[in-house]
TORZA-341991 format. One record per atom (N, C-alpha, C): x, y, z; residue number from 0. Coordinates in steps of 0.05 Angstrom, whole numbers. Example, Ala and Ser with C-alpha at 12.3 -4.5 7.8 and 13.67 -1.06 7.14 Angstrom:
2
     px     py     pz num
    264   -114    156   0
    246    -90    156   0
    264    -66    156   0
    257    -45    142   1
    273    -21    143   1
    258      1    157   1
This chain:
355
     px     py     pz num
     17    -25      1   0
      2      1     -1   0
     17     25      0   0
      9     46    -13   1
     19     72    -13   1
      4     91      8   1
     15     94     31   2
      0    104     54   2
     12    131     62   2
     -6    150     69   3
      3    176     80   3
     -6    177    109   3
     12    181    127   4
      5    187    154   4
      4    217    159   4
    -17    229    165   5
    -19    257    168   5
    -21    267    198   5
     -2    282    206   6
      0    292    233   6
      5    321    237   6
    -12    337    239   7
    -11    366    237   7
     -3    381    264   7
      1    364    284   8
      8    375    311   8
     37    387    310   8
     41    409    322   9
     69    423    323   9
     83    413    349   9
     70    411    371  10
     83    403    394  10
     87    373    396  10
    113    366    405  11
    118    339    409  11
    102    326    430  11
     91    302    424  12
     73    287    445  12
     71    258    437  12
     52    246    450  13
     45    218    445  13
     37    210    418  13
     26    228    405  14
     16    225    377  14
     39    222    359  14
     60    237    364  15
     86    237    347  15
    100    211    351  15
    103    202    377  16
    114    176    383  16
     99    155    366  16
     73    156    366  17
     56    136    353  17
     63    138    323  17
     63    162    312  18
     68    167    284  18
     94    154    275  18
    115    160    290  19
    143    148    285  19
    140    117    284  19
    128    106    305  20
    129     77    308  20
    112     65    286  20
     89     76    279  21
     72     64    256  21
     87     66    232  21
    100     90    226  22
    113     92    201  22
    136     72    198  22
    150     68    220  23
    173     50    219  23
    163     21    214  23
    140     13    228  24
    132    -16    226  24
    119    -19    200  24
    102     -2    189  25
     90     -4    161  25
    112     -7    141  25
    133     11    142  26
    153     10    123  26
    170    -15    123  26
    174    -26    148  27
    187    -52    150  27
    173    -75    138  27
    146    -72    135  28
    129    -93    124  28
    126    -89     94  28
    140    -69     83  29
    142    -65     53  29
    121    -46     44  29
    107    -32     60  30
     91    -10     50  30
    104     14     44  30
     95     31     26  31
    106     56     18  31
     93     79     35  31
    107     87     55  32
     97    106     75  32
    109    135     72  32
     91    155     72  33
     99    183     72  33
     86    196     95  33
     99    212    108  34
     88    228    132  34
     83    256    124  34
     60    266    130  35
     55    296    125  35
     55    309    153  35
     69    329    155  36
     71    344    183  36
     78    372    179  36
     80    385    202  37
     89    413    203  37
    117    418    197  37
    123    440    183  38
    150    447    177  38
    168    452    201  38
    193    445    200  39
    212    452    221  39
    204    440    248  39
    190    418    249  40
    180    405    272  40
    199    383    282  40
    197    373    307  41
    213    350    315  41
    207    326    301  41
    182    324    293  42
    174    300    276  42
    189    300    251  42
    194    321    238  43
    209    322    211  43
    237    311    218  43
    248    319    239  44
    276    310    245  44
    277    280    251  44
    255    271    264  45
    254    243    272  45
    249    226    248  45
    237    235    228  46
    228    222    205  46
    252    216    184  46
    275    229    187  47
    294    228    168  47
    305    199    163  47
    307    181    182  48
    315    154    179  48
    293    135    178  48
    268    145    177  49
    243    127    179  49
    229    125    153  49
    219    149    145  50
    201    151    121  50
    202    177    109  50
    193    179     83  51
    193    205     70  51
    176    225     85  51
    183    250     85  52
    168    270    100  52
    163    294     85  52
    136    304     85  53
    128    327     71  53
    121    348     91  53
    137    369     95  54
    132    391    115  54
    113    412    104  54
     88    404    101  55
     68    422     86  55
     44    429    102  55
     40    418    126  56
     16    423    141  56
     19    450    160  56
      0    466    156  57
     -2    491    172  57
    -21    511    164  57
    -27    530    177  58
    -46    551    169  58
    -73    544    182  58
    -90    560    175  59
   -120    558    185  59
   -133    534    172  59
   -157    527    183  60
   -170    505    173  60
   -179    511    144  60
   -176    489    127  61
   -184    490     99  61
   -169    511     85  61
   -144    518     92  62
   -128    539     80  62
   -122    531     50  62
   -130    550     32  63
   -129    542      4  63
   -100    534     -6  63
    -82    548      3  64
    -53    543     -7  64
    -43    516      6  64
    -50    513     30  65
    -43    486     43  65
    -54    464     30  65
    -82    466     23  66
    -97    445     10  66
    -83    439    -17  66
    -75    460    -32  67
    -63    456    -59  67
    -37    441    -53  67
    -22    448    -35  68
      5    435    -30  68
      0    405    -24  68
    -20    401     -8  69
    -27    372      1  69
    -35    356    -25  69
    -51    368    -41  70
    -59    355    -65  70
    -37    347    -82  70
    -17    367    -86  71
      6    361   -101  71
     22    337    -91  71
     27    337    -64  72
     41    317    -50  72
     28    290    -53  72
      3    289    -49  73
    -14    264    -52  73
     -9    253    -80  73
    -10    271   -100  74
     -7    261   -127  74
     24    250   -132  74
     42    265   -120  75
     70    258   -125  75
     74    231   -113  75
     64    226    -90  76
     69    200    -76  76
     48    180    -84  76
     32    185   -101  77
     10    165   -112  77
     -4    152    -89  77
    -13    168    -70  78
    -25    158    -45  78
    -50    141    -52  78
    -53    118    -37  79
    -77    103    -40  79
    -96    106    -17  79
    -84    113      5  80
   -102    117     30  80
    -87    135     51  80
   -103    152     64  81
    -92    171     85  81
   -102    162    111  81
    -81    162    131  82
    -89    159    159  82
    -86    185    174  82
   -109    197    182  83
   -106    224    196  83
   -105    219    226  83
    -86    231    237  84
    -78    225    265  84
    -88    247    284  84
    -95    271    274  85
   -102    292    290  85
   -130    305    279  85
   -145    319    296  86
   -168    330    286  86
   -162    353    266  86
   -139    367    269  87
   -131    387    250  87
   -127    374    222  87
   -119    349    221  88
   -117    335    194  88
   -142    332    179  88
   -164    331    194  89
   -190    328    182  89
   -197    355    168  89
   -185    376    174  90
   -191    402    163  90
   -168    411    142  90
   -149    393    138  91
   -129    398    118  91
   -124    374    100  91
   -111    352    108  92
   -105    330     90  92
   -129    316     80  92
   -148    312     98  93
   -171    295     92  93
   -189    308     69  93
   -196    332     71  94
   -210    347     49  94
   -195    345     20  94
   -168    349     23  95
   -152    347     -2  95
   -154    320    -13  95
   -152    300      3  96
   -153    273     -7  96
   -180    266    -17  96
   -202    274     -3  97
   -228    272    -11  97
   -234    281    -39  97
   -223    307    -44  98
   -227    319    -71  98
   -213    304    -93  98
   -194    287    -87  99
   -181    271   -108  99
   -192    241   -107  99
   -211    236    -93 100
   -222    207    -92 100
   -203    190    -77 100
   -188    200    -59 101
   -170    182    -41 101
   -183    178    -15 101
   -188    154     -6 102
   -201    149     20 102
   -184    157     44 102
   -196    165     65 103
   -183    172     91 103
   -194    155    112 103
   -177    149    133 104
   -183    136    157 104
   -177    154    179 104
   -195    161    199 105
   -189    179    219 105
   -184    165    245 105
   -163    171    259 106
   -158    158    286 106
   -166    177    309 106
   -182    167    326 107
   -190    184    349 107
   -174    174    374 107
   -155    192    382 108
   -137    185    405 108
   -146    194    432 108
   -168    211    435 109
   -178    219    460 109
   -206    212    464 109
   -214    206    488 110
   -242    200    494 110
   -256    225    499 110
   -259    241    478 111
   -274    266    478 111
   -296    267    458 111
   -319    279    467 112
   -342    279    447 112
   -336    299    426 112
   -350    292    402 113
   -351    312    380 113
   -376    328    384 113
   -377    352    371 114
   -400    368    371 114
   -420    360    350 114
   -445    371    352 115
   -465    365    332 115
   -466    387    311 115
   -446    404    309 116
   -446    428    293 116
   -445    417    264 116
   -455    432    247 117
   -454    425    217 117
   -427    422    209 117
   -408    439    218 118
   -381    437    210 118
   -369    411    215 118
   -374    401    240 119
   -362    374    247 119
   -376    351    233 119
   -400    355    230 120
   -417    334    215 120
   -406    332    187 120
   -401    353    173 121
   -391    353    147 121
   -364    342    144 121
   -345    352    161 122
   -318    341    161 122
   -312    314    173 122
   -322    310    197 123
   -317    283    211 123
   -336    262    201 123
   -361    269    195 124
   -381    249    187 124
   -380    241    159 124
   -375    259    140 125
   -379    254    111 125
   -352    246     97 125
   -330    257    107 126
   -305    254     92 126
   -289    228     97 126
   -283    220    123 127
   -271    196    130 127
   -287    171    120 127
   -272    152    110 128
   -286    126    102 128
   -292    108    126 128
   -269    109    144 129
   -269     92    168 129
   -258    107    190 129
   -264    101    215 130
   -255    112    239 130
   -242     90    257 130
   -220     98    272 131
   -206     80    289 131
   -208     94    318 131
   -218     79    337 132
   -216     89    365 132
   -195     72    379 132
   -179     85    398 133
   -160     70    410 133
   -169     57    437 133
   -194     57    441 134
   -207     41    463 134
   -236     39    460 134
   -250     21    473 135
   -277     17    472 135
   -291     44    484 135
   -278     55    504 136
   -291     79    515 136
   -290    102    495 136
   -268    105    481 137
   -267    126    462 137
   -289    121    439 137
   -289     98    431 138
   -310     89    412 138
   -339     97    420 138
   -345     89    446 139
   -371     94    456 139
   -377    124    458 139
   -359    140    468 140
   -361    169    469 140
   -365    181    441 140
   -350    173    423 141
   -351    183    395 141
   -378    176    384 141
   -389    153    386 142
   -415    146    375 142
   -438    159    389 142
   -437    164    415 143
   -457    177    430 143
   -457    206    422 143
   -437    217    418 144
   -437    246    412 144
   -440    252    382 144
   -434    231    365 145
   -438    236    336 145
   -454    212    324 145
   -481    211    330 146
   -494    188    319 146
   -498    188    290 146
   -489    209    277 147
   -488    210    246 147
   -464    195    236 147
   -446    184    253 148
   -425    166    244 148
   -435    137    248 148
   -433    122    229 149
   -444     93    229 149
   -425     77    247 149
   -438     63    266 150
   -422     46    285 150
   -407     25    271 150
   -416     16    246 151
   -403     -4    231 151
   -376      7    221 151
   -373     33    221 152
   -349     45    209 152
   -329     53    228 152
   -333     45    255 153
   -314     52    278 153
   -302     28    287 153
   -276     23    284 154
   -262      1    294 154
   -245      8    319 154
   -241    -10    336 155
   -226     -6    360 155
   -198    -20    355 155
   -175     -5    357 156
   -149    -15    356 156
   -135     -4    380 156
   -125    -21    399 157
   -111    -12    422 157
    -82     -4    413 157
    -71     15    427 158
    -42     21    423 158
    -24     -1    428 158
     -3     -4    414 159
     17    -23    417 159
     40    -12    435 159
     51    -29    451 160
     75    -20    469 160
     99    -36    463 160
    120    -23    454 161
    145    -35    449 161
    159    -40    475 161
    166    -64    482 162
    180    -68    508 162
    209    -65    509 162
    222    -59    485 163
    251    -58    484 163
    263    -37    504 163
    251    -13    505 164
    263      8    521 164
    260      2    551 164
    238    -10    558 165
    232    -17    586 165
    250    -39    594 165
    254    -60    576 166
    268    -84    584 166
    299    -77    585 166
    308    -59    570 167
    337    -52    572 167
    344    -30    593 167
    322    -18    605 168
    327      4    626 168
    336     -8    651 168
    352      7    664 169
    362      0    692 169
    353     21    713 169
    355     13    738 170
    347     32    760 170
    365     55    760 170
    352     77    767 171
    368    103    769 171
    365    114    797 171
    385    127    808 172
    386    138    834 172
    367    162    835 172
    349    162    853 173
    329    185    857 173
    336    200    881 173
    357    195    896 174
    365    208    920 174
    347    202    942 174
    334    179    942 175
    315    172    964 175
    329    152    982 175
    318    149   1008 176
    329    129   1025 176
    326    100   1013 176
    345     82   1020 177
    345     56   1007 177
    319     39   1015 177
    307     46   1038 178
    283     30   1045 178
    258     46   1038 178
    261     67   1020 179
    236     81   1012 179
    216     65    997 179
    191     68   1000 180
    171     57    984 180
    160     79    966 180
    167     78    940 181
    164    100    921 181
    140     98    904 181
    122    117    906 182
     99    120    888 182
    106    140    868 182
    101    135    840 183
    107    153    820 183
     83    162    805 183
     84    189    799 184
     64    199    780 184
     80    209    756 184
     74    200    733 185
     88    207    708 185
     68    215    687 185
     71    241    677 186
     50    251    658 186
     50    281    659 186
     34    294    643 187
     29    320    641 187
     15    331    668 187
     28    351    678 188
     17    360    705 188
     -6    378    700 188
    -30    365    698 189
    -54    380    693 189
    -77    366    710 189
    -97    382    714 190
   -119    375    731 190
   -133    348    722 190
   -136    345    697 191
   -152    322    687 191
   -136    295    692 191
   -110    297    696 192
    -93    275    702 192
    -96    265    732 192
   -112    280    747 193
   -114    272    775 193
    -93    280    792 193
    -76    299    784 194
    -52    308    799 194
    -62    324    823 194
    -81    340    823 195
    -91    355    846 195
   -105    337    867 195
   -118    315    857 196
   -129    294    877 196
   -105    282    891 196
    -85    277    877 197
    -60    264    888 197
    -49    282    911 197
    -47    306    905 198
    -36    324    924 198
    -53    324    950 198
    -79    323    946 199
    -98    321    971 199
    -96    294    985 199
    -88    276    969 200
    -88    248    982 200
    -62    244    998 200
    -40    256    988 201
    -14    249    999 201
    -10    256   1028 201
    -21    275   1040 202
    -19    279   1069 202
    -30    254   1084 202
    -52    241   1074 203
    -62    219   1087 203
    -43    196   1085 203
    -27    194   1064 204
     -9    173   1061 204
     15    176   1079 204
     27    200   1080 205
     50    205   1097 205
     44    203   1126 205
     18    208   1133 206
     11    206   1161 206
      9    178   1170 206
      7    160   1152 207
      2    131   1159 207
     27    114   1153 207
     45    123   1136 208
     68    109   1127 208
     94    125   1126 208
    112    119   1144 209
    136    136   1146 209
    156    131   1125 209
    154    108   1109 210
    173    102   1088 210
    164    112   1062 210
    139    121   1059 211
    128    128   1032 211
    138    156   1022 211
    146    154    996 212
    157    176    982 212
    142    178    955 212
    138    204    947 213
    124    208    921 213
    142    223    900 213
    145    213    877 214
    160    228    857 214
    142    236    835 214
    143    261    825 215
    126    272    805 215
    145    277    782 215
    139    266    758 216
    153    269    734 216
    135    283    712 216
    144    306    702 217
    130    318    682 217
    127    348    685 217
    116    363    666 218
    110    390    667 218
     81    393    659 218
     70    416    664 219
     43    423    656 219
     31    447    670 219
      9    455    661 220
     -4    481    668 220
    -12    481    697 220
    -16    460    710 221
    -27    460    738 221
     -5    454    758 221
     20    456    751 222
     40    449    771 222
     41    471    794 222
     37    494    790 223
     38    515    811 223
     16    509    831 223
     -9    504    818 224
    -32    498    836 224
    -26    473    853 224
    -15    453    839 225
     -9    428    853 225
     11    431    878 225
     31    449    872 226
     51    453    893 226
     39    470    916 226
     20    486    910 227
      5    503    931 227
    -11    484    948 227
    -26    466    937 228
    -39    448    951 228
    -22    429    969 228
     -1    421    958 229
     17    405    973 229
     29    418    996 229
     34    445    993 230
     47    459   1014 230
     72    448   1025 230
     73    443   1051 231
     97    433   1063 231
     93    404   1070 231
     76    389   1056 232
     73    361   1059 232
    100    347   1054 232
    110    331   1071 233
    137    319   1066 233
    138    296   1045 233
    161    292   1037 234
    167    269   1020 234
    153    269    992 234
    153    292    980 235
    145    296    952 235
    169    306    939 235
    176    294    915 236
    199    301    899 236
    191    308    872 236
    197    331    864 237
    187    341    838 237
    212    338    819 237
    211    321    799 238
    233    315    782 238
    232    329    756 238
    211    344    750 239
    209    357    724 239
    206    338    701 239
    210    349    678 240
    209    333    653 240
    234    315    651 240
    229    290    648 241
    250    269    643 241
    249    255    617 241
    270    251    604 242
    271    236    580 242
    277    205    584 242
    285    200    610 243
    291    173    617 243
    269    159    633 243
    245    161    622 244
    220    151    636 244
    224    121    644 244
    234    104    625 245
    238     75    631 245
    254     71    653 245
    276     87    658 246
    293     82    680 246
    278     92    707 246
    262    112    705 247
    246    120    728 247
    227     99    737 247
    213     86    716 248
    195     66    722 248
    208     42    736 248
    233     36    728 249
    248     14    741 249
    257     22    768 249
    253     47    776 250
    264     55    803 250
    242     61    823 250
    217     57    815 251
    194     61    834 251
    181     35    839 251
    162     36    859 252
    148     11    868 252
    119     12    860 252
    106     34    857 253
     79     37    851 253
     74     59    830 253
     60     55    811 254
     52     76    791 254
     23     84    795 254
     19    110    795 255
     -8    121    799 255
    -17    138    777 255
    -40    129    766 256
    -52    144    743 256
    -81    150    748 256
    -86    170    766 257
   -111    175    775 257
   -129    194    758 257
   -126    190    732 258
   -137    209    711 258
   -169    208    713 258
   -180    230    706 259
   -210    234    704 259
   -220    223    675 259
   -203    224    656 260
   -208    213    629 260
   -179    209    615 260
   -180    191    596 261
   -155    185    581 261
   -164    176    553 261
   -145    176    535 262
   -151    165    509 262
   -145    136    510 262
   -120    130    513 263
   -114    100    515 263
   -102     96    544 263
    -87    113    556 264
    -75    109    581 264
    -48     94    579 264
    -30    109    562 265
     -4     96    555 265
     14     91    581 265
     12    112    598 266
     30    107    621 266
     22     84    637 266
     -3     78    641 267
    -12     55    656 267
      0     31    643 267
     -3     29    618 268
      4      4    602 268
     38      3    605 268
     50     24    602 269
     80     25    603 269
     87     17    631 269
     75     26    652 270
     82     19    679 270
     78    -11    684 270
     56    -20    673 271
     50    -51    677 271
     73    -67    660 271
     82    -58    638 272
    105    -72    624 272
    129    -72    641 272
    134    -51    658 273
    154    -49    676 273
    153    -65    701 273
    131    -79    703 274
    126    -97    725 274
    115    -83    750 274
    102    -60    745 275
     92    -45    768 275
     63    -48    773 275
     54    -51    798 276
     25    -48    802 276
     15    -19    796 276
     -8    -16    785 277
    -19      9    776 277
    -44     17    792 277
    -46     40    804 278
    -68     51    814 278
    -80     71    795 278
   -103     65    783 279
   -114     80    760 279
   -141     91    768 279
   -150    113    756 280
   -178    122    759 280
   -196    104    745 280
   -220     98    758 281
   -240     81    744 281
   -256     96    726 281
   -243    104    703 282
   -257    123    684 282
   -244    118    655 282
   -260    124    635 283
   -252    125    608 283
   -240     97    600 283
   -217     96    588 284
   -204     71    578 284
   -189     57    601 284
   -183     69    622 285
   -164     57    642 285
   -174     29    653 285
   -201     25    658 286
   -209     -3    665 286
   -206    -23    644 286
   -203    -14    619 287
   -197    -34    596 287
   -168    -44    599 287
   -152    -27    611 288
   -122    -35    613 288
   -116    -49    638 288
   -123    -35    662 289
   -117    -45    688 289
   -142    -60    698 289
   -137    -84    705 290
   -158   -102    716 290
   -157   -100    747 290
   -179    -89    756 291
   -180    -83    787 291
   -175   -108    804 291
   -156   -107    820 292
   -149   -132    839 292
   -131   -152    825 292
   -125   -146    799 293
   -106   -166    786 293
    -80   -153    777 293
    -83   -129    762 294
    -59   -115    754 294
    -56    -92    771 294
    -75    -83    786 295
    -72    -59    803 295
    -98    -54    816 295
   -102    -30    824 296
   -126    -22    839 296
   -140      3    823 296
   -165     -1    818 297
   -181     23    806 297
   -195     37    830 297
   -191     65    826 298
   -202     82    848 298
   -222    102    834 298
   -240    114    850 299
   -258    133    840 299
   -243    158    833 299
   -247    170    810 300
   -234    194    805 300
   -244    216    823 300
   -227    236    829 301
   -233    259    844 301
   -239    251    874 301
   -230    230    883 302
   -234    218    908 302
   -208    213    925 302
   -196    235    936 303
   -171    232    949 303
   -167    209    971 303
   -189    207    987 304
   -188    185   1009 304
   -185    157    994 304
   -201    154    973 305
   -200    127    959 305
   -171    124    947 305
   -161    146    938 306
   -133    143    925 306
   -112    138    947 306
   -114    152    970 307
    -94    147    992 307
    -97    118   1001 307
   -121    108   1004 308
   -125     81   1014 308
   -110     61    995 308
   -113     65    970 309
   -102     45    950 309
    -71     47    952 309
    -61     71    953 310
    -31     74    957 310
    -21     60    982 310
    -35     63   1004 311
    -26     51   1030 311
    -31     20   1029 311
    -50     10   1015 312
    -54    -19   1014 312
    -31    -30    999 312
    -22    -18    978 313
      1    -31    962 313
     26    -24    976 313
     30     -1    990 314
     56      4   1005 314
     60    -16   1027 314
     40    -26   1039 315
     41    -44   1062 315
     41    -72   1053 315
     41    -79   1029 316
     40   -108   1019 316
     59   -112    996 316
     83   -117   1001 317
    102   -121    979 317
     96   -145    963 317
     84   -167    974 318
     77   -190    959 318
     55   -183    938 318
     36   -167    946 319
     15   -158    928 319
     26   -143    904 319
     44   -125    913 320
     59   -109    890 320
     71   -127    870 320
     86   -148    880 321
    100   -167    861 321
     79   -181    843 321
     59   -192    855 322
     38   -208    842 322
     26   -191    820 322
     15   -167    829 323
      1   -149    809 323
     20   -141    788 323
     44   -134    794 324
     64   -126    773 324
     70   -147    752 324
     72   -172    763 325
     77   -194    744 325
     53   -200    725 325
     29   -196    737 326
      4   -203    720 326
      1   -179    699 326
      7   -155    708 327
      4   -132    690 327
     25   -136    666 327
     49   -142    671 328
     69   -145    650 328
     58   -165    629 328
     50   -189    640 329
     42   -210    622 329
     16   -201    604 329
      0   -185    618 330
    -25   -176    602 330
    -16   -156    579 330
      2   -138    584 331
     11   -121    563 331
     25   -136    542 331
     44   -154    549 332
     56   -170    529 332
     36   -184    510 332
     15   -195    521 333
     -5   -210    506 333
    -25   -196    493 333
    -34   -172    503 334
    -57   -159    494 334
    -50   -133    479 334
    -28   -121    485 335
    -21    -95    473 335
      6    -94    460 335
     11   -114    443 336
     35   -115    429 336
     35   -100    404 336
     59    -91    395 337
     62    -74    370 337
     52    -89    346 337
     59   -114    346 338
     52   -132    323 338
     21   -133    320 338
      7   -138    342 339
    -22   -139    342 339
    -33   -112    330 339
    -23    -92    341 340
    -34    -65    332 340
    -29    -59    302 340
     -4    -65    292 341
      2    -60    265 341
    -13    -80    246 341
    -17   -103    256 342
    -34   -123    239 342
    -63   -109    235 342
    -75    -99    258 343
    -99    -87    256 343
   -102    -62    237 343
    -80    -46    240 344
    -81    -21    222 344
    -78    -29    194 344
    -62    -50    188 345
    -58    -59    159 345
    -86    -68    149 345
   -102    -83    166 346
   -128    -92    157 346
   -146    -68    150 346
   -148    -47    170 347
   -166    -26    165 347
   -158     -8    142 347
   -132     -4    139 348
   -124     14    117 348
   -130     -1     91 348
   -125    -27     90 349
   -131    -41     65 349
   -161    -42     59 349
   -178    -43     79 350
   -206    -45     75 350
   -218    -19     65 350
   -203      4     70 351
   -212     30     62 351
   -207     37     33 351
   -188     20     21 352
   -181     26     -8 352
   -201     10    -25 352
   -216     24    -42 353
   -234     11    -61 353
   -220    -10    -78 353
   -236    -31    -84 354
   -226    -52   -101 354
   -221    -42   -130 354
């Protein structure tokens, strides 16, 4: 297949990691892959050894000059199918492809509703041939908010997790006591990730466990508010943005993902792959990844006492941590492999191409 992966996002994030991985895997299987993206982006630099890259996406929705550039690039690369990875792509690459009779598949990465506006109905409902949701929860939200999209045209493909970086990572010194029981929060520091709930829960944890320490990895818009809530609560360690997340995962005992909603919940799956028990919000896609009582503990979102109770339960039971960590790792290896994911994408992209 001659496939275009369209990613109009400028800021580096999970969708870019996904784009790079999918481009690499499809190319390795013999497909002709081209990536459309923003000029002078990190994605452009990363694509140099992976796949052809067209730095042509930018400007306002349906920008005439951008649409023209996209049409030319689609023709040059003789594209058979487009995979749109961002909502912005539905307003740029997808209309250009539609005008040339090239089918598009749209990937929905976040468990967020569409609107019923005519604009969304026209672009999201009429132009893509098929839709991919990264969880059952994302699919349900999409269909509930957009009944004008046929359920038969929405497929679920879970993200695949590459174990190589986790498996080759080693522990890193975090400057904590050797007998510390370390709970880790890794992700964007924002309210919907449950960070503020964690700050309210932590005083309950340290009041009951003298060995408990909390590490916070990441940056985000609610960091100042989180620090204010935490105040002088002890044993909180702010590590900032880290590129060595696999080594951090190998250096903690419990991973906490108390999100209010997620798209797929990559950090939860990555933590399980590292052999960690996961405390996750019982919301959105997270219950599809973390099995309550098996791989970790599900807690009610926005409920600090529930969160504190789960942290203390795992902190006080090393045997339970080991059992849940082992079960979680096996689940990710069996259910969320890169091979399984790419197999599914191949089938959907092929199905979109007319005979």
